[in-house]
Phi, psi and omega in degrees: 000147184270150180296144182291147185259136182268146176301149176288136190236002174262151181271151175289155182305329185268012183232061182292142167262134173293167177305132178109355175087340179264156186257103179275334182228102177277146179295320181230124181258142179281170173298322179293315179301312183301312177307314173300310188296312174284358181055052172236165181276143174311314181303318182297317185296306182297328175295313176302319177292323177294334179261009176073022181250358184265162176305153172313138179230165166215153184247141172288162177296352174265001181093347182287141179274147172224154179237120176292140178304315178303323182286324178297304188302312179298319173303319174299311173305313178301336182259006169295136173275146184288000000 
């Protein structure tokens, strides 16, 4: 009989965890994560999106939206007042 296989316990190189084990800055955010981070309601996010004012999003095959961290950071920088 073959030896039992243990589940993979190491993280892939593109999925680093910060010190302490929790992921505080994800590469791709869900709408809920974005809203939590910006302290806005989901309705506000979708209003921004309908008006073309939200950060760039991409849609997964299941229809869920994701926002790249780099797109959010760039979007926030563009909105900083002088």
